[in-house]
C-alpha positions in Angstrom: 23.8 -21.1 11.8 21.4 -23.3 13.6 21.5 -27.1 13.3 18.5 -28.9 12.2 18.9 -32.7 12.7 21.1 -34.8 14.9 19.2 -38.0 15.4 20.1 -41.5 14.2 23.7 -40.6 14.0 23.3 -37.9 11.3 25.7 -35.0 11.5 24.0 -31.7 12.2 26.3 -29.9 9.8 24.7 -31.8 6.9 21.6 -29.8 7.4 23.0 -26.3 7.7 21.6 -23.5 5.6 23.8 -21.8 3.1 21.2 -20.2 0.8 17.6 -20.5 -0.2 18.1 -23.5 -2.5 20.4 -25.5 -0.3 18.1 -24.9 2.7 15.2 -26.4 0.9 17.3 -29.4 -0.1 18.6 -29.7 3.5 15.1 -29.8 4.9 13.9 -32.4 2.4 17.0 -34.5 3.0 16.4 -34.5 6.8 12.8 -35.5 6.2 13.7 -38.4 4.0 16.7 -39.7 6.0 15.7 -39.1 9.6 12.0 -38.1 9.6 13.1 -35.6 12.2 13.1 -32.2 10.5 9.5 -32.0 9.4 8.1 -30.7 12.8 11.0 -28.2 12.8 9.9 -27.1 9.3 6.5 -26.5 10.7 8.0 -24.6 13.6 10.0 -22.4 11.2 6.9 -21.2 9.3 4.8 -20.5 12.4 4.1 -17.0 13.7 6.6 -15.4 16.1 4.7 -16.5 19.3 5.6 -20.2 19.1 4.6 -22.5 22.0 8.1 -23.6 22.5 11.0 -21.2 23.0 13.6 -23.5 21.6 12.0 -23.3 18.2 12.6 -19.6 17.8 16.3 -19.7 16.8 15.5 -22.4 14.2 12.6 -20.5 12.9 14.5 -17.3 12.5 17.3 -19.1 10.7 14.8 -20.7 8.4 13.2 -17.3 7.7 16.5 -15.8 6.9 17.5 -18.2 4.2 14.1 -19.3 2.8 11.8 -16.9 0.9 8.3 -16.0 2.1 6.9 -17.7 -1.0 8.8 -20.9 -0.2 7.3 -20.9 3.4 3.9 -20.4 1.9 4.4 -23.5 -0.2 5.6 -25.5 2.8 2.6 -24.5 4.8 0.2 -25.3 2.0 1.7 -28.8 1.8 1.3 -29.2 5.6 -2.4 -28.2 5.4 -3.1 -30.6 2.5 -1.2 -33.5 4.1 -2.5 -33.3 7.7 -6.0 -32.1 6.8 -5.7 -29.0 9.0 -8.5 -26.4 8.9 -8.9 -25.1 5.3 -8.1 -21.6 4.2 -4.9 -21.3 6.2 -2.1 -19.2 4.8 1.5 -18.5 5.6 0.4 -15.4 7.6 -2.3 -17.1 9.6 -2.2 -16.7 13.4 -2.5 -20.2 14.8 -3.7 -20.6 18.4 -0.9 -22.0 20.5 -2.8 -25.1 21.5 -3.5 -25.9 17.9 0.2 -25.5 17.1 1.2 -27.8 19.9 -1.3 -30.5 18.9 -0.2 -30.3 15.3 3.4 -30.7 16.4 2.5 -33.8 18.4 0.6 -35.2 15.5 3.5 -34.8 13.1 5.9 -36.5 15.6 3.7 -39.6 15.6 3.4 -39.8 11.8 5.1 -42.8 10.1 8.3 -42.4 8.2 6.6 -43.3 5.0 4.1 -40.6 5.4 6.8 -38.1 6.1 8.7 -39.3 3.0 5.6 -38.9 0.9 5.1 -35.3 2.3 8.7 -34.5 1.6 8.3 -35.6 -2.0 5.3 -33.3 -2.4 7.2 -30.5 -0.8 10.1 -31.1 -3.1 7.9 -30.8 -6.2 6.2 -27.7 -4.9 9.5 -26.0 -4.0 11.0 -26.9 -7.4 8.0 -25.2 -9.1 8.5 -22.3 -6.8 12.1 -21.7 -7.7 11.0 -20.0 -10.9 9.7 -17.2 -8.7 13.2 -16.2 -7.6 14.0 -12.8 -9.1 16.7 -12.5 -11.7 20.0 -10.9 -10.7 19.4 -7.8 -12.9 16.0 -7.1 -11.2 17.5 -7.5 -7.7 20.2 -5.1 -8.6 17.8 -2.5 -10.0 15.4 -2.8 -7.1 18.1 -2.5 -4.4 19.8 0.4 -6.1 16.5 2.1 -6.2 15.9 1.7 -2.5 19.3 3.1 -1.9 18.7 6.1 -4.1 15.4 6.8 -2.4 17.2 6.5 1.0 19.8 9.0 0.0 17.2 11.5 -1.0 15.3 11.2 2.3 18.5 11.3 4.3 19.2 14.7 2.6 15.7 16.0 3.1 15.7 15.0 6.8 19.2 16.4 7.4 18.5 19.8 5.9 15.2 20.1 7.7 16.8 19.2 11.0 19.5 21.8 10.5 16.8 24.4 9.9 15.0 23.3 13.1 18.2 23.7 15.0 18.9 27.1 13.5 22.1 25.9 11.8 21.4 27.2 8.3 19.4 24.3 6.9 16.2 24.7 4.9 12.9 23.0 4.1 13.1 21.3 0.8 11.7 18.5 -1.3 13.3 15.8 -3.4 14.2 18.3 -6.2 15.8 20.7 -3.7 17.8 17.8 -2.1 19.1 16.8 -5.4 20.1 20.4 -6.3 22.0 20.4 -3.0 23.9 17.3 -4.2 25.0 19.2 -7.3 26.9 21.6 -5.0 29.0 18.8 -3.5 32.3 17.6 -4.9 31.6 15.1 -7.6 28.0 16.1 -7.4 27.3 15.5 -11.1 28.5 11.9 -10.9 26.5 11.3 -7.8 23.4 12.6 -9.4 23.8 10.3 -12.4 24.1 7.4 -10.0 21.0 8.5 -8.1 19.1 8.9 -11.5 20.1 5.3 -12.5 18.9 4.1 -9.1 15.6 5.8 -9.4 15.1 4.2 -12.8 15.8 0.9 -11.1 13.3 1.6 -8.4 10.6 2.6 -10.8 11.2 -0.6 -12.8 10.8 -2.6 -9.6 7.6 -0.7 -8.8 6.1 -1.6 -12.2 7.1 -5.3 -11.6 5.4 -5.2 -8.2 2.3 -3.7 -9.8 2.0 -5.7 -13.0 3.3 -9.1 -11.9 2.1 -8.8 -8.3 5.5 -9.7 -6.9 4.3 -9.2 -3.3 1.1 -11.3 -3.7 -1.4 -8.5 -3.0 -4.0 -10.4 -5.1 -6.7 -9.3 -7.4 -9.4 -8.3 -4.9 -10.4 -4.7 -4.4 -7.7 -4.0 -1.8 -5.0 -5.7 -3.9 -5.9 -3.7 -7.0 -5.7 -0.5 -5.0 -2.3 -1.4 -3.6 -1.0 -2.4 -7.0 -2.4 0.8 -8.5 -0.5 2.8 -5.9 2.7 0.9 -6.8 2.2 1.8 -10.5 1.7 5.5 -9.5 4.9 5.2 -7.4 6.7 3.9 -10.5 5.5 6.8 -12.6 6.5 9.5 -10.0 9.9 8.0 -9.5 10.5 7.8 -13.3 9.7 11.6 -13.4 12.0 12.2 -10.5 14.8 10.2 -12.3 14.4 12.5 -15.4 14.4 15.5 -13.1 17.6 14.3 -11.5 19.1 13.9 -15.0 18.1 17.5 -15.9 19.8 18.8 -12.7 22.9 16.8 -13.6 22.9 18.4 -17.0 22.3 21.8 -15.5 19.1 22.2 -17.6 16.6 22.3 -14.8 14.6 25.5 -14.7 14.8 25.6 -10.9 11.7 27.9 -10.9 9.5 25.6 -8.8 5.8 25.7 -8.9 5.4 22.8 -11.3 3.1 21.0 -8.8 0.9 24.1 -8.5 0.8 24.4 -12.3 -0.3 20.8 -12.7 -3.0 21.3 -10.1 -4.2 24.5 -11.8 -4.4 22.6 -15.1 -6.5 19.9 -13.5 -8.8 22.4 -11.8 -9.5 23.9 -15.2 -10.9 20.6 -16.5 -14.6 19.6 -16.2 -14.9 18.1 -12.7 -11.4 19.2 -12.0 -12.0 20.0 -8.3 -13.3 16.5 -7.8 -10.3 15.0 -9.5 -7.9 17.0 -7.2 -9.9 16.0 -4.2 -9.7 12.4 -5.3 -5.9 12.7 -5.6 -5.9 14.1 -2.1 -7.9 11.2 -0.7 -5.5 8.8 -2.6 -2.5 10.4 -0.9 -4.2 10.1 2.4 -4.7 6.4 1.7 -1.0 6.0 1.1 -0.3 7.8 4.3 -2.7 5.5 6.2 -1.0 2.4 4.5 2.4 3.6 5.8 1.2 4.0 9.4 -0.6 0.6 9.3 2.5 -1.0 7.9 4.5 0.4 10.8 2.0 -0.5 13.6 1.4 -4.0 12.3 5.1 -4.4 11.5 4.3 -5.7 8.0 7.7 -4.5 6.8 9.3 -7.4 8.6 7.8 -9.9 6.1 9.9 -8.4 3.4 13.3 -8.1 5.2 15.7 -11.0 5.3 17.4 -10.5 8.7 17.8 -12.4 11.9 15.9 -11.6 15.0 18.7 -9.7 16.7 19.3 -7.3 13.8 15.5 -6.9 13.3 15.2 -5.9 17.0 17.7 -3.1 16.5 16.4 -1.7 13.2 12.7 -2.1 13.8 12.2 1.1 15.9 13.9 3.1 13.2 11.9 1.5 10.4 8.6 2.0 12.3 9.4 5.7 13.2 10.3 6.5 9.6 7.2 4.9 8.1 4.9 6.8 10.6 6.7 10.1 9.9 6.3 9.7 6.1 2.7 8.6 6.7 2.0 11.8 8.6 3.7 13.9 5.9 1.4 12.3 3.3 -1.6 13.1 5.4 -0.6 16.8 5.5 -0.1 16.7 1.7 -3.5 15.1 1.3 -5.0 17.9 3.3 -3.4 20.5 1.1 -4.8 18.9 -2.0 -8.3 18.6 -0.6 -8.2 22.3 0.5 -6.9 23.3 -3.0 -9.9 21.4 -4.4 -12.5 23.0 -2.1 -11.1 26.5 -2.6 -10.1 25.9 -6.3 -6.8 27.6 -5.5 -3.8 25.6 -6.9 -1.4 27.5 -4.7 -2.8 25.6 -1.7 -1.5 22.3 -3.0 2.0 21.2 -2.0 4.6 18.5 -1.3 7.2 17.7 1.3 8.7 21.2 1.2 5.4 22.8 1.9 4.7 20.3 4.6 8.0 21.2 6.4 7.3 24.9 6.0 3.7 24.5 7.4 4.9 22.5 10.4 7.7 25.0 11.2 5.2 27.9 11.2 3.0 26.2 13.9 3.4 26.9 17.6 6.4 25.0 18.9 7.3 24.8 15.2 11.1 24.2 15.6 10.3 21.2 17.8 7.7 19.8 15.5 9.9 20.4 12.5 12.8 18.6 14.3 10.6 15.6 15.1 9.4 15.3 11.5 12.9 15.8 10.1 14.2 13.0 12.3 11.3 10.9 11.1 12.1 11.5 7.4 15.8 10.8 8.1 14.7 7.5 9.7 12.7 6.7 6.6 15.9 7.2 4.7 17.6 4.7 6.9 14.6 2.3 6.4 15.1 2.7 2.6 18.8 1.9 3.0 17.8 -1.1 5.1 15.6 -2.3 2.3 18.5 -1.9 -0.2 20.5 -4.2 2.0 18.0 -6.8 3.2 14.8 -6.5 1.1 13.6 -9.9 -0.4 13.0 -9.4 -4.1 10.5 -12.0 -5.3 9.4 -12.3 -8.9 6.5 -14.0 -10.6 7.4 -14.3 -14.3 
């Protein structure tokens, strides 16, 4: 772990990070005792392109052990204390010159000013500790990410085997779960997956209702939180489907999606509703691709820079692949709405079949299969490293 303070005879080990709580105390102790760590605290919460290379290791260590919400509080205190430009947030992209001038300004501040700022930071961080997620919610959320990861690993693996002509098949979540039933101990594994999916849906509802990820209450935030609620509902349904398969009571007949679309098409304005569903799915796909391109997933993963550099390409590829799959599903729903034919709607299984029937189908199917497998790895990564915040 990186050392934070070594001036005035203080031992650097006194300021090492052990966890989120001790790291906050260590920073405040350094500020009060040496007046030396406050500029480092600023460096830690700055964007990745800091003006001084030597700050990067300290910043990455800080990010690993201090939550995003805590960094937001620290930055807000800095903005208030030093009268920086208003409206800054923890994700603001500061010009390098402004960062350096701010650094110089802090180093010339008196020890009394630093102590006063440290006290304010302490109070803010104490209030912020209530946002740490309870253990039961962390367990449920991470088990859910793991369950989702297992499902996508299976879908990607079966599709890749089909693309290679090795006996695989295009399938969806239900088909992948039915494949698990054939494995030794399959029933027990299915019950574990079902429990994980319940945990995942619970976490999705917490994200939606309590705004755990700070999406806000503006139009964009409401849409994202609405999507999280829909994700919670769909994964709850998938959990019950998994339980049915484990109990060997699943009908296995398929077509449930088409039946639901047919029912909706029979309603007044049904085609418009199905079309709106298609547009919503397209929006989810677009969000996945934007999340990958802008690397927003990094904000929610608690890993150091070296590990992030290794897993980032896989996370990015998986998100883009799933986004493309959602775009194709959206197109199917919109086409079903315009033709009023429920058989045109589909899910992941139909996407894989459609891709494989195109020119160069095996190659396209193989690429998409690897992408969905990568999304499974991304989900497992979230199970291991995802920051679970909570606003009770």
